[in-house]
N, C-alpha and C positions, 0 to 999 in steps of 0.2 A: 681656438676661439673663433666665434663667428665674426664676420666683417661688420664694422659699425654701420649704422644706417645713415642715410643722407639727412642732414639737419633740415627740419621743416621751417624754412624762413618765411613762408607765406602763411601768416596766421589765419587768413580768411579761407584757406582751402579746406573744405569740409572733409572730415575723417571721423570714423567711428572707432572708438577704443573699447576693447573688450578684454576683461580679465576673468579667468576661470579659477574657481576653487573646487578641485575635483575630489569628491567624496566617494564612498563605496556605493551608496544608494542614490545620492542626490548630488547634482552639480549646482554651485552658486555662480551666477553670472553678474558681473558689474559692467554696465555699458554707459559710456559718456562721450561727449564731443569736445570737452575743453577742461582746463584746470579749474575754472570757476563754476563748472556745471556739476550739480549733485548727481552721482551715478544712479542709474536705473538698475535696481536689483531684481533678479528673477531666479527662480528655482526650476530645474528640469530634472527628469530622471537620468541617472548616470548612463552614459553611452548612447543617449537618444539624440543622434545628430539631426534628425528631422526637426525635432523641437528646437534644437540649437539654431538652425538656419531660419526658422520661423521667428524666433526671438530677435535675431539680428535684423530681419526684415521689419518687424514691428518697431524696433528701436530707431531705425532710419526714418520711419514715418513719424514717430513721436518727436524726434529731434529735427524733423523737416529737412532731412538730407536727401539728395537725389539718389535714385536706385543704384547708380553706378559709383557711389561714393566709396573710397577705399576703406577697408576694414583692417585694423591692426589689433592683434590679440596676443595673449601670453598666458602661460600657466607654469606652475612649479614642476620641476622634474620629480617623478615619483613612480608609483606602481603602474600607472597607465602607459608609461613608456612613450614611444614615438608615433604610435598609430594615429592618434588624434592630430598631431602636427602634420603628418603626411596628408590626412584627409582635408585639413584646413587649407593647406597649400594647394591641393587639387581643386578646391573651391575658389581659389583666387584670393584667399585671406592671407595677409602677411603675418605669420605667427612666429613666435619665438618661445623656447623653453628656458626657464630661468633656474639657475642653481639656488636651491632653497637656502643654503648656508650663507649666501651673499646678500640676502635681503636684510635691510637695516630694520632694527626693532627699537622700541622705547627702552631706555636703560633704567627705568624705575623698577623698584624691587617687585612691585605687583603691577601687572598690566592686564588689561582686558584682552581676551583673544577668542574669537569665534570666526566662523566662515564669512560672515558679513563684513567684519572688520578686515579680515585678510584679503578679501576680494577688493574692497575699497582701496586698501593700501597698494595692492598690485596694479590696479588701473591707474592710480596716481603716479606710481613709478614708471609705468609704461609711457605715459605722456612726457614725463621728464626725460626719459631715454630718447624719444623721438625729437624732443626739442634741443638735443645736443649733449645732454649729460650722460655720455655713453658709459661712464664708470659707476653709474648708480647701482649696478649689479653685474653679475657674470652670466654670460649666455652659454648654454650647453650646445656643443657641436653635435649635430644629428648625423649619424652614419647612414649610409645607404642600406637598403634591405639586405643585400648580400653580405655587406660588412657586419651588420648586426647579427646575421645568422652564423657567421664564422665564429663568433664568440661563444656560441652555445656549447661547442665541444669541450673546451677547456673548463667552462663553468660547470658543466655536468660532471666532468671528471673530479673536480674539486669537491662537489657536493656528494658524490658517491664515496670518495675517500673519507670525508668527514663523517658520513653515516656509518661507514665500516668501523671507524674509530669508536663511535658511540656503542656499537654492538660489542666490540672488544672490551671496552671499559665496563659495560654492563655484565658481561660474563665474569670478568675478574671480580667485580663487586659482589655478585651472587655467591661466588665461591669463597670470597674472603669472609662473608657472613657466617660461614660454617668452618672457619679456621683453615681453609685450604688456599694456598697462594700459588699461582703459576706465573712464570716470568714473561712469557709472550704468547700471544695468539694472533695469527694472521701472517706471520713470517713463514714463507714456504707453505702457504695455507693449504694448497691442494693435498699435500702429503700429511698434514696434521689432522685433517677432519676425522678420518677413520680412527686414528690413534686416540683422539680426544673422546670419541664416542665410546670406544672400548674402555678407556681409562676411567670415565665417569661411572661406568657400570661396576668397576672393581674398586673405586676409590673409597676411602674411609675418612671421617673427620677425626680430630685429635682424640676423641673418646672411643674410636674404633668402630663407630656406627656407619652404616651405609648412608649415602645421600638419600633424602626423601624422594618419593616417586614423582611428586609434582615438580620438584626442583629439577630433577633429571629431564623431565619432559619439557620444561621451559628452556633448559640449556640446549636441548636438541633442536627446538624451534628457533632459538637464536642462531645456532649453527646453520640451519637451513636458510635463514635470511642472509647470513653472511656468505653462503655459497652463491646465492643469487647475485649479491653485490659483487663478489669476486669475478663472476662470469661477465657481468656488465662492465666492470672496470677493465677487464682484458679486451673486451670488444671495443670500447671507446679508445683505449690506448692504441690498439692496432689501427683504428681509423685515423687517429691523429698521426701515427707514423706514416701511413699511406699518403696523407695529405702533404707531409713534408717531403717524402721521397718520390712521389709520383705526379703530383699536381703541377702543371707548368704555369702557375700564376705568379704575380708579382709578390704576393704575401709569402708563398712557399719559398720563393727565391730569397727573400729576406730571412726566413727561418733558417735556411741552409747556410746563409752567410753568417748568422750569429752562431750556429753550431760549429762553424769553422774555428771558433775560439775555444781553447782549452778551458774547462771550468763552466761552460754554458751547456746545459742539457736540453733535451727535446722539450720538456715541459716548460722550462723557462723561456726558451726561444719562441715557442708557440704563443704563450701568454703575452710576451712583449710585443709581438707583431699584431695579434688579433685585437688586443686591448689598447695598444698604444701607438706603435710606429707604423702599422700597416695602413692607416687611413687618416690619421690626424695630421694637420699641417702645422708644423712648428717653425717659427721664424728665428728663434734663438734659444740658447741654453736655458735662459730664465724661464721660458714657457715650459720647457721639458720638466724642470724641477718643480715648478708651480703645479702642473697638472698631476704630478705624482704626490703632492702634499709634502715635499721635502724641503720647503723653503723655511728659513728661520723667522721667528716672530719676536722681535725685540720689544721690550717695554721700557721706554725712556721718557720719564715725565718728572720734572722737578729734580728732587734728590734720588728718586727711584730709577735704577738702571739695572735691568736684569734681562736674561734671555729666557723666554718661555718655552723653548723647544720648537720642534717643527710644527708646521701648520696643520698637517693631516687633513687638508681640505681637498685632496685630489683622489685619484683612483687607489683604493685600498689594496686591491689585488696587485697592482704594479708596485706599490710601496712594500708589500710583503715580499714579493719576489726580488725586489732590488736589494733588500737587506740580506736575504739568503744568498743572492748572487755575490754580494760583497764578501761574505764569509768564504764562499767557494773560491772566489778570486784569490784570496790570501793563501789558500791551500794549493791551488793548481797553477797559479801565476805568481810565484814568490819573487821572480826576477823582474817583474814589471815595475815601471816607475810609480804606478799607483800603490802597489803593495809596499814599495820602499817609503813612500810618503806616509803611509799609515804607521809603519813601524817606527819611523823617526818621530812622528808626532804623538802617537798614543801607545806605542809598544811597551814603554816603560811605566805606564800608568796602571792604576788598579783596575778591577773588573768593571766598575761603573764607568770609568773614563774610556776604557776600550769599547764598551757598548755604545757610548756616545759617539766615539770615533767611527764606529762601523756605519752609523747612519750618515755621517758626513762623507764617508767613502762611497756609500751606496749612491748618494747624489752625484758625486763625481763620475762613478762608473756608468750610471745611466746616461749622463751627458756624453761620455766618450763613446758609448754604444750608438747613440743617436748620430754622432759625428762620423762614426765608422760606416753606418748604413748610408749616410749622405755622400761621403767622399770616397769610401773604399779603403781608407787608411786605418789600420787597426790601432788600438791603444798602444802607446809607447812601451816597448819591451814585452809585449804580449806574445805568447807562443801559440802557433796555429796547430790545428789537428784536423784530419779529414772528417767531414760531417757524416760520411757513410758509416763510420765506426760507432756512431751514437744512435743509429736507426736499425731496426731488425732488417736482415738481408732480404726477407720476403717482401718488405714494404718498399724496396728501392726499385724504381723502374729501370729495366735494362735498356741501354742505349743502342 
């Protein structure tokens, strides 16, 4: 979380407040100087920072502010990412990026919504924030350029694997439409490609007919795209392994430290560090669970008292890997205290109760991994293993 601002106790100090509603082709600006002042609304072309600076200069003249008056701005986290934030900071503008899910909205069944209303709402909340209401929304912590770039490797690998799965399912679907079913495509892929090509040439449908020519051609093109994906997956996986085994950085050291725990693989350790532990500053375990979206959301009002499940308001990648890590922890760390807690609490329950329990265990495990990286003390009862055994030997730097 970003540090809260200093409360502006001097109401006479002139400041310009700017809120951006970032669209694909147009940006809506709302500029004002106080809570009682109607915002000045302007449209500029998306990405046109020259027009942006001109509108800020015109607003200062319109509101009779001195040229050196401080400018405070905000916009919602979205597709534009962090480049605009860095540009504004470089121009001396105090900018912040807001978590869209934390912005309060009208609870009426039907409410008006457009860029003008959204920009006006943002600039009003921006003023409330600087007047001391720091919990009016949540602020996105902005990584450094190098830290943001480190995340690309794992995100690309996840995207490639997802695309490969789509091709596999498409091949299965095409064949199922002709009464032919195959169990797996992609496992030991390099050895299966030629076999699949030859098999399709000789395969028959349930009526004994050959597969149509166009269908065979489409299947072959699907295989060609899968071959390209498989090659890129191997390249990215090798690059990730070299980052773990050869880079003398603080993040790589954290990855090797996590790999020292049995049940934590290279992919999990890399995502945990680049997305979560490597650059974020956590003060306590509550912040760890909150940023992962694993905090409970109780509903207790009058006679109604129920649990609505986890918030899911944090990093979805971390949440996914946390749950997968919890299942792996049960398998590879059965003697740990955390696994014992799960079996005592949920082991005798039905399938639904065990699935609920694994989410609770994922939260506890994530907190324990955070404490392990901070203090060096592994989770109670955890078995250690050499990290070198989880990385290809060719990717390990010789000392």
